[in-house]
C-alpha positions in Angstrom: 12.7 36.0 -57.8 9.5 38.0 -58.3 7.5 34.8 -59.1 8.8 33.1 -56.0 7.8 36.0 -53.8 4.3 36.1 -55.4 3.9 32.3 -54.9 5.0 32.6 -51.2 2.5 35.5 -50.5 -0.3 33.5 -52.2 0.4 30.5 -49.9 0.4 32.8 -46.8 -2.9 34.3 -48.0 -4.5 30.9 -48.5 -3.3 29.7 -45.0 -4.5 32.9 -43.3 -7.9 32.6 -45.0 -8.3 29.0 -44.0 -7.3 29.7 -40.4 -9.8 32.6 -40.3 -12.6 30.4 -41.5 -11.7 27.7 -39.0 -11.6 30.3 -36.3 -15.1 31.6 -37.3 -16.4 28.0 -37.2 -14.8 27.4 -33.7 -16.2 30.7 -32.5 -19.6 29.7 -33.5 -19.5 26.7 -31.2 -18.2 28.4 -28.2 -20.1 30.2 -25.4 -19.2 31.9 -22.2 -20.9 30.4 -19.2 -21.7 33.9 -17.9 -24.0 34.3 -20.9 -26.5 32.1 -19.2 -27.2 34.6 -16.4 -24.2 34.8 -14.1 -25.1 35.8 -10.5 -22.3 36.5 -8.1 -24.2 35.2 -5.1 -25.5 32.1 -6.7 -24.4 31.0 -10.2 -25.6 27.4 -10.0 -28.4 27.7 -12.6 -26.1 29.6 -15.1 -23.5 26.9 -14.9 -25.9 24.0 -15.2 -27.5 25.6 -18.2 -24.0 26.2 -19.8 -23.0 22.6 -19.3 -26.3 21.3 -20.7 -26.2 23.6 -23.7 -25.6 22.5 -27.3 -22.3 24.4 -27.5 -19.3 22.1 -27.8 -17.0 24.5 -25.9 -18.1 26.2 -22.7 -15.7 28.8 -21.2 -16.3 29.4 -17.5 -15.0 33.0 -17.6 -13.2 34.7 -14.8 -15.3 36.7 -12.4 -13.7 38.5 -9.5 -16.5 37.3 -7.1 -16.0 33.7 -8.2 -18.5 31.2 -9.3 -20.5 30.5 -6.1 -22.6 27.4 -6.5 -24.7 24.8 -4.7 -24.4 21.1 -5.5 -24.0 20.5 -9.2 -25.2 17.2 -10.6 -25.1 17.1 -14.4 -26.4 14.1 -16.4 -25.5 12.8 -19.8 -23.2 15.6 -21.0 -21.6 14.6 -24.3 -18.9 15.8 -26.7 -18.0 18.9 -24.8 -14.9 20.9 -23.8 -15.2 22.9 -20.6 -12.5 25.5 -20.0 -12.2 27.2 -16.6 -10.2 30.4 -17.2 -7.1 31.0 -15.0 -8.2 32.6 -11.8 -11.7 31.1 -11.8 -12.8 29.8 -8.4 -15.8 27.3 -8.4 -16.8 27.8 -4.7 -19.3 25.8 -2.6 -21.9 28.2 -1.1 -22.0 28.0 2.7 -25.1 26.2 4.0 -26.0 24.6 0.7 -24.1 21.3 1.4 -25.8 20.0 4.5 -26.9 16.9 2.7 -24.4 14.2 3.3 -24.2 13.2 -0.4 -23.9 16.7 -1.8 -21.1 17.0 -4.3 -19.6 20.2 -5.7 -19.6 18.8 -9.3 -21.0 15.4 -10.1 -20.9 14.3 -13.7 -23.0 11.2 -14.3 -22.9 9.3 -17.6 -20.8 12.0 -19.3 -19.2 10.9 -22.5 -16.3 12.6 -24.5 -15.9 15.5 -22.1 -12.7 17.4 -21.5 -12.3 19.8 -18.5 -9.3 22.1 -18.6 -8.5 24.4 -15.7 -4.9 25.5 -15.5 -4.8 28.3 -12.8 -8.5 27.6 -11.8 -9.7 26.1 -8.5 -12.6 23.9 -7.2 -13.0 24.9 -3.5 -15.3 23.5 -0.8 -15.2 24.1 3.0 -14.2 21.0 5.0 -14.5 22.7 8.3 -18.2 23.6 7.7 -19.1 20.0 6.9 -17.4 18.4 9.9 -19.7 20.7 12.0 -22.7 19.1 10.3 -21.3 15.6 10.4 -18.0 14.8 12.3 -17.5 11.8 10.0 -18.3 13.6 6.8 -17.6 11.2 4.0 -19.6 11.6 0.8 -19.4 15.3 0.1 -17.0 14.9 -2.8 -15.4 17.8 -4.8 -15.4 16.1 -8.2 -17.3 12.9 -8.9 -17.2 10.9 -12.1 -20.0 8.4 -12.1 -20.4 5.9 -15.0 -18.5 8.2 -17.4 -16.5 7.4 -20.6 -13.7 9.2 -22.3 -13.2 11.9 -19.7 -10.1 14.1 -19.4 -9.6 16.5 -16.5 -6.4 18.7 -16.5 -4.8 21.5 -14.6 -7.3 22.1 -11.7 -6.5 22.7 -8.1 -9.1 20.8 -6.0 -9.5 21.8 -2.4 -11.2 21.1 0.9 -14.0 18.6 0.3 -15.8 16.9 3.1 -15.1 13.5 1.5 -12.9 12.8 -1.6 -11.2 15.3 -3.8 -11.8 13.1 -6.8 -14.1 10.1 -6.8 -14.3 7.6 -9.7 -16.9 4.9 -10.1 -17.4 3.4 -13.6 -19.3 0.1 -13.4 -19.7 -0.9 -17.0 -17.9 -0.6 -20.3 -14.7 1.2 -21.0 -14.2 4.4 -19.0 -10.9 5.7 -20.3 -10.5 8.5 -17.8 -7.4 10.8 -17.7 -6.5 13.0 -14.7 -3.5 15.1 -15.5 -1.7 18.0 -13.7 -4.1 18.1 -10.8 -3.3 19.5 -7.4 -5.6 17.9 -4.8 -5.3 19.4 -1.4 -6.8 19.1 2.1 -9.7 16.6 1.9 -11.4 14.7 4.6 -11.5 11.1 3.3 -9.1 10.6 0.4 -7.5 12.8 -2.2 -8.4 10.3 -4.9 -10.8 7.3 -4.4 -11.2 4.8 -7.2 -14.1 2.4 -6.7 -14.5 0.9 -10.1 -12.9 1.7 -13.4 -11.7 0.2 -16.7 -9.1 2.5 -18.1 -7.6 5.2 -15.8 -4.4 7.2 -16.3 -3.4 9.5 -13.4 -0.4 11.6 -14.5 1.6 14.3 -12.8 -1.0 14.8 -10.1 -0.3 15.7 -6.4 -2.4 14.5 -3.4 -1.6 16.1 -0.1 -3.0 17.2 3.3 -5.9 14.6 3.5 -7.0 14.3 7.1 -10.3 13.4 8.8 -12.3 10.9 10.8 -12.4 8.4 8.0 -9.6 6.9 6.0 -7.3 9.9 5.4 -5.3 8.4 2.5 -3.8 10.3 -0.3 -4.9 7.7 -2.8 -7.3 4.8 -2.1 -8.6 1.9 -4.2 -11.8 0.5 -2.6 -14.2 -1.4 -4.8 -17.5 -1.7 -2.9 -18.8 -4.9 -4.7 -17.4 -8.0 -6.2 -18.5 -7.0 -9.7 -16.5 -3.7 -9.6 -13.3 -3.5 -11.5 -9.7 -2.1 -11.3 -8.6 -2.6 -14.9 -5.9 -0.9 -16.9 -5.1 1.5 -14.0 -1.9 3.5 -14.4 -0.5 6.1 -12.0 2.6 7.9 -13.4 4.7 10.7 -12.0 2.3 11.3 -9.1 3.0 12.5 -5.6 1.2 11.6 -2.3 2.5 13.4 0.8 1.6 14.9 4.2 -1.6 12.8 4.4 -3.2 11.7 7.6 -2.9 8.0 6.8 -1.3 6.0 4.1 0.0 7.5 0.9 -1.6 4.7 -1.1 -4.2 2.2 0.2 -5.7 -0.9 -1.4 -8.8 -2.1 0.4 -10.1 -5.0 -1.6 -12.2 -6.8 0.9 -15.4 -6.7 -1.3 -13.7 -8.4 -4.3 -13.4 -12.1 -4.7 -12.5 -14.8 -7.3 -15.5 -13.9 -9.3 -14.2 -10.4 -9.8 -12.1 -9.6 -12.9 -8.4 -9.8 -12.1 -7.1 -6.4 -11.1 -4.4 -4.6 -13.1 -2.7 -1.6 -11.5 0.7 -0.1 -12.3 2.2 2.7 -10.1 5.2 4.0 -11.8 7.7 6.8 -11.2 5.7 8.1 -8.2 6.8 9.7 -5.0 5.5 9.3 -1.4 6.6 11.3 1.6 5.6 11.9 5.3 2.3 10.2 5.3 0.4 8.6 8.3 0.9 11.8 10.3 -2.3 11.4 12.3 -2.3 9.9 15.8 -5.3 7.6 15.1 -4.7 3.9 15.6 -5.0 2.9 12.0 -1.9 1.1 10.5 0.7 3.7 10.1 2.4 3.1 6.8 3.2 4.6 3.4 1.5 1.7 1.5 -1.3 -0.4 2.9 -2.4 -3.5 1.0 -5.2 -5.9 2.1 -7.6 -8.4 0.5 -9.7 -8.2 3.7 -11.6 -11.2 5.0 -11.8 -13.1 1.8 -9.1 -15.7 2.5 -10.2 -18.6 0.3 -11.6 -17.1 -2.9 -9.7 -13.8 -3.2 -9.5 -11.6 -6.3 -6.6 -12.3 -8.7 -4.4 -10.0 -10.7 -1.4 -7.8 -10.2 -0.4 -4.6 -8.4 3.1 -3.4 -9.5 5.1 -0.6 -8.1 7.9 0.5 -10.4 10.6 3.1 -9.7 8.8 4.3 -6.6 10.6 6.7 -4.2 9.5 6.9 -0.6 11.1 9.5 1.7 10.5 10.7 5.3 8.4 7.7 6.1 7.3 8.0 9.8 6.8 4.4 10.5 6.4 1.4 8.1 6.9 1.5 4.4 4.7 -1.4 3.4 2.1 -3.2 5.5 0.0 -6.0 4.0 -2.4 -8.7 5.1 -2.9 -10.8 2.0 -3.1 -14.5 1.2 -0.7 -15.8 -1.4 -3.5 -17.0 -3.7 -4.8 -13.4 -4.1 -3.4 -10.8 -6.5 0.4 -10.7 -6.8 2.2 -7.6 -5.6 5.6 -6.6 -7.1 8.1 -3.9 -6.2 10.6 -3.2 -8.9 13.5 -0.7 -8.5 12.0 1.0 -5.5 13.9 3.2 -3.0 12.5 3.5 0.6 13.8 5.9 3.3 12.5 6.1 6.8 13.1 9.1 9.0 15.2 8.7 12.2 13.4 7.6 15.3 11.0 5.1 13.8 10.8 1.9 15.9 8.7 -0.2 13.5 9.5 -2.7 10.8 9.9 -1.1 7.4 8.1 -4.0 5.7 5.5 -5.9 7.6 3.8 -8.9 6.0 1.2 -10.1 8.4 -1.2 -13.1 8.6 -4.5 -12.3 7.0 -6.3 -13.2 10.2 -5.4 -14.3 13.7 -8.7 -15.7 14.8 -9.6 -18.1 12.0 -7.9 -20.4 9.5 -6.5 -18.9 6.3 -4.5 -20.0 3.4 -0.8 -19.1 3.2 0.5 -15.6 3.5 2.4 -14.3 0.5 2.4 -13.4 -3.1 5.2 -10.7 -3.1 8.2 -10.1 -5.3 10.8 -7.5 -4.5 13.3 -6.8 -7.2 16.3 -4.4 -6.5 14.5 -2.9 -3.5 16.6 -0.4 -1.5 15.8 0.5 2.1 17.5 3.0 4.4 16.7 3.5 8.1 18.5 3.6 11.4 16.0 1.7 13.7 16.8 -1.5 15.5 13.7 -3.4 14.4 14.2 -6.0 11.7 13.8 -4.6 8.2 11.4 -7.3 7.1 8.9 -8.8 9.6 6.7 -11.8 8.6 4.1 -12.5 11.2 2.1 -15.7 11.0 -0.2 -17.6 13.3 -1.1 -21.2 14.0 -4.2 -20.7 11.9 -2.3 -19.7 8.8 -1.2 -22.3 6.2 2.4 -21.1 6.1 4.2 -18.7 3.8 4.2 -18.9 0.1 5.7 -17.1 -2.9 7.8 -14.4 -1.2 10.8 -13.7 -3.3 13.1 -10.6 -2.8 16.3 -8.9 -3.6 17.1 -6.1 -1.0 19.8 -3.6 -0.4 19.5 -2.6 3.3 21.4 0.4 4.7 21.3 0.2 8.5 24.3 0.3 10.9 22.3 -1.4 13.6 21.5 -4.6 11.8 23.4 -7.9 11.5 22.7 -10.9 9.3 20.7 -12.5 12.1 18.5 -9.4 12.8 17.6 -8.2 9.3 14.6 -10.5 8.9 12.3 -11.9 11.6 9.7 -14.7 11.2 7.1 -15.3 13.9 4.8 -18.3 14.0 5.6 -19.4 10.5 6.0 -23.2 10.3 5.7 -23.9 6.6 7.5 -22.5 3.6 6.9 -22.7 -0.2 9.0 -20.7 -2.6 10.4 -18.4 0.0 13.6 -16.8 -1.2 14.7 -13.5 0.4 18.1 -12.3 -0.5 19.7 -9.1 0.9 22.9 -7.1 1.2 23.7 -5.1 4.3 25.6 -1.8 3.6 26.4 1.4 5.5 24.5 3.6 3.1 22.6 3.5 -0.2 24.5 4.3 -3.4 23.9 7.8 -4.7 23.2 6.6 -8.2 20.8 3.8 -7.5 21.6 0.2 -8.2 21.3 -2.6 -6.0 20.3 -5.2 -3.8 20.4 -8.9 -4.3 19.0 -10.3 -7.4 16.3 -12.3 -5.7 17.1 -15.2 -8.1 17.2 -18.8 -6.7 20.6 -20.1 -5.7 22.4 -21.7 -8.6 22.7 -25.4 -9.0 26.0 -27.0 -7.7 28.9 -26.4 -10.1 32.1 -28.3 -9.5 34.1 -26.2 -11.9 37.5 -25.4 -10.1 38.3 -21.7 -9.3 41.5 -19.9 -8.3 42.6 -20.9 -4.8 41.6 -24.5 -5.2 37.9 -24.0 -4.4 34.8 -24.5 -6.5 32.5 -21.8 -7.7 29.5 -23.2 -5.9 29.3 -25.7 -3.0 26.3 -27.6 -1.9 26.6 -29.2 1.6 24.3 -32.1 2.6 26.7 -34.4 4.6 26.9 -33.8 8.4 30.0 -32.1 9.9 31.4 -33.5 13.1 34.7 -31.5 13.6 36.1 -28.0 13.2 36.5 -27.3 9.5 36.3 -24.5 6.9 34.0 -25.0 3.9 34.5 -22.4 1.2 33.4 -21.5 -2.4 34.4 -18.7 -4.8 30.7 -17.9 -5.4 27.9 -19.5 -3.5 27.7 -22.0 -0.6 24.4 -23.7 0.1 23.9 -25.9 3.1 21.1 -28.2 4.3 23.2 -30.4 6.6 23.8 -30.8 10.4 26.8 -29.3 12.2 27.5 -31.4 15.3 31.2 -30.8 16.0 32.7 -31.2 19.5 35.0 -28.2 19.7 36.5 -25.4 17.6 34.9 -23.4 14.8 33.2 -24.5 11.7 33.3 -21.8 9.0 31.2 -21.5 5.9 32.8 -19.0 3.5 31.8 -17.8 0.0 32.6 -14.9 -2.3 29.0 -14.1 -3.1 26.4 -15.6 -0.7 25.9 -18.2 2.0 22.5 -20.0 1.9 21.2 -21.9 4.9 18.3 -23.9 3.6 15.6 -26.0 5.4 17.2 -29.0 7.0 20.2 -27.1 8.2 20.8 -27.2 12.0 23.7 -26.5 14.4 24.1 -27.5 18.0 26.8 -26.5 20.5 27.4 -27.5 24.1 30.7 -25.8 25.0 33.3 -23.8 23.0 32.0 -24.8 19.6 31.2 -22.0 17.2 29.7 -21.7 13.8 30.5 -18.8 11.4 29.3 -17.8 8.0 31.3 -15.1 6.2 31.7 -13.5 2.8 35.2 -13.5 1.3 37.0 -15.3 -1.5 38.8 -18.6 -0.9 42.1 -17.0 0.1 41.3 -13.4 1.0 39.9 -11.7 4.1 36.2 -11.9 5.1 33.8 -9.0 5.0 30.3 -8.5 6.4 27.8 -11.3 5.7 25.4 -11.3 2.8 23.2 -14.2 3.5 20.0 -15.9 2.4 18.4 -17.2 5.6 15.6 -19.8 5.6 13.8 -19.9 9.0 13.4 -23.3 10.8 10.1 -25.1 10.4 9.5 -25.8 14.1 10.2 -24.0 17.4 12.9 -25.1 19.7 12.2 -26.7 23.1 13.1 -23.4 24.7 10.7 -21.4 22.5 7.9 -23.9 23.2 8.6 -23.6 26.9 8.4 -19.7 26.7 5.1 -19.9 24.9 3.7 -22.2 27.6 5.0 -19.8 30.3 3.7 -16.6 28.8 0.5 -17.9 27.2 -2.7 -15.9 27.9 -5.1 -17.2 30.5 -8.8 -16.7 31.2 -9.9 -17.0 34.9 -12.3 -18.5 35.8 -12.8 -21.0 33.0 -15.6 -22.2 32.6 -17.1 -18.8 33.2 -20.6 -17.6 34.2 -20.8 -13.9 33.2 -17.5 -12.1 33.8 -13.9 -13.4 33.5 -10.4 -11.9 33.8 -8.2 -12.2 30.7 -4.5 -12.0 31.6 -1.6 -11.9 29.1 1.9 -10.5 28.8 3.2 -7.9 26.3 6.9 -8.0 25.7 6.8 -4.6 24.1 4.4 -1.7 23.6 1.7 -2.7 21.2 -1.7 -1.9 19.8 -4.1 -4.7 20.7 -7.5 -6.0 19.5 -9.4 -8.5 21.6 -12.5 -10.3 20.3 -14.6 -13.3 21.4 -15.7 -15.7 18.6 -18.2 -18.6 18.7 -17.5 -22.2 17.7 -18.1 -21.3 14.0 -15.5 -18.4 14.4 -18.2 -15.7 14.1 -17.5 -12.6 16.1 -19.9 -12.4 19.1 -18.3 -10.0 21.6 -15.9 -7.2 20.5 -13.9 -6.4 23.6 -11.3 -3.8 22.6 -10.3 -2.5 19.2 -6.8 -1.1 18.4 -6.1 -0.2 22.0 -2.6 1.0 22.8 -1.0 -0.9 25.7 2.4 -0.6 27.3 4.6 -3.7 27.8 4.1 -5.9 30.8 1.3 -7.9 32.3 -2.2 -7.0 31.1 -5.6 -7.6 32.7 -8.8 -7.2 30.8 -12.4 -7.8 32.0 -14.5 -9.9 29.7 -18.3 -9.3 29.9 -19.8 -12.5 28.6 -23.2 -12.2 30.1 -24.9 -11.9 26.6 -23.6 -15.3 25.5 -25.4 -18.6 25.8 -23.8 -21.8 27.1 -21.2 -23.4 24.9 -17.6 -23.2 23.4 -16.0 -19.8 22.5 -12.6 -18.5 21.6 -10.9 -15.4 22.8 -8.6 -13.8 20.2 -5.8 -11.5 21.2 -4.3 -9.8 18.2 -1.4 -7.3 18.3 0.1 -5.1 15.6 3.7 -6.2 16.4 3.0 -9.7 17.4 0.4 -12.4 17.9 -0.5 -13.2 21.4 -2.9 -16.1 21.1 -6.3 -17.7 21.0 -7.8 -19.2 24.2 -10.7 -21.7 24.4 -13.4 -20.6 26.8 -16.5 -22.4 28.1 -19.6 -20.4 29.0 -21.6 -22.3 31.6 
């Protein structure tokens, strides 16, 4: 027993000695930043000297007066740990940030640097900068420029004149980690990512962003085609109470020569964004490939296990061609607050005034949406300049007491469909434990296998029907036929889904009716779960309405001034532009102007134009109103 005790004590002694020697070695490489000449009124030079020192660990020690500094731009820091003690405030000195590009801390070409600041704060003064420049934009709080292997943890980052955190890495692997950050009350965006290869943003919060420019919680905006969005991961992050969208993708500068983007947003939370009254699109998620309609950037944006609550207006708005990057929503839950009168999901033509490829490139898997508005849940707005709709596949569970199978989805000015398969269930409320909507899988092939009740599992109708009849299936009924009966009711009934595919049509002159219901072959029917494919051409009545309500310019041809007249069937936000024969913008008339429904009159000042052919484009947020040929004499 004595020998065992002695051996144990010897081991403890050896461990303690080794730990002490390691501690001495670590102590020898550490330095307090205040050792470089802390000054309570201006500690800029002390902090710069500490960051540039040869010590591998710099401790920014707590000072009750704070670390008051001017703009800090530090180049080429390498192999360093910077620890901000709890309670430390790195504060921007009033009057020292008048330059529009002044940053609180700008690390350029830093390599292998870790910043830890649990309980510490980076604080600027947004109100001061807006007095200098109402559209303050570039006064970032923390900027990481061309850095590699950077980790930033635990900080609270407040009140910049631009972005809370700005990342731009143009070459090589960046491998940046942002973790446990609380990013509050910035002017442009909480987080802006311009270019990066390797970014993990984990357990970070972005809130309170508001200002004259952007106002998103998180924004991806590459400025050049050679910039990258590679290996980007957001996990367990929150974006809420921001002036504009919770997450914005503005990719107009990227094209087919850009590297395919790769972004995963997983287990994140959005709430109560787009709270400002500006006319920007009000939505939780905004996605656009901009004006590059023919050679867009490729890749994938994937939202997985996303929860959105208290959305004020739309959940997702996108103007993206199908040939651009794909966008996926997997196991997402969306909830809109009561009183919203907009479509939860709006997929809109990439451009109204010029030809584009097809709209599309979206997959929704097990997507749940809850709201009480009367607007269709999914709105797809095309234009005569758009080459149809392509690659839109979805499985939705929609909880809304005001919708029916005919009002859940609306298609406007879409005349061509390629791989469009939207499947949805209508329910009174979302399940409390998750689970879901339709599968989004294509309808199964016809299967003549008999089922109980003398009906088949699946039924595919192609032959015309000329009399009242009931067609039923235990599982799926798919129809691409004509229904031309003279009286009575034709019923399509299935236990799982009824699919009306391109080619299906029904006409009625008197008491004839057509019904599609869900129910087994012998039991009672329930509310409809349907996959509806829109028709490929407007009816005569719709064409007549378009002719009656189409916009007009008077006089036409015009000398210098003309009167544009058009009808709004509902309140809308309208943009009016004049384009030349090459579809180049020549006269911007109004931009994002709110108009109430009814007849509109707008003066067109065309005095600056030369003789020739022009086009007047009227573009609404909720609907397309048209393009008019105009002759300037």
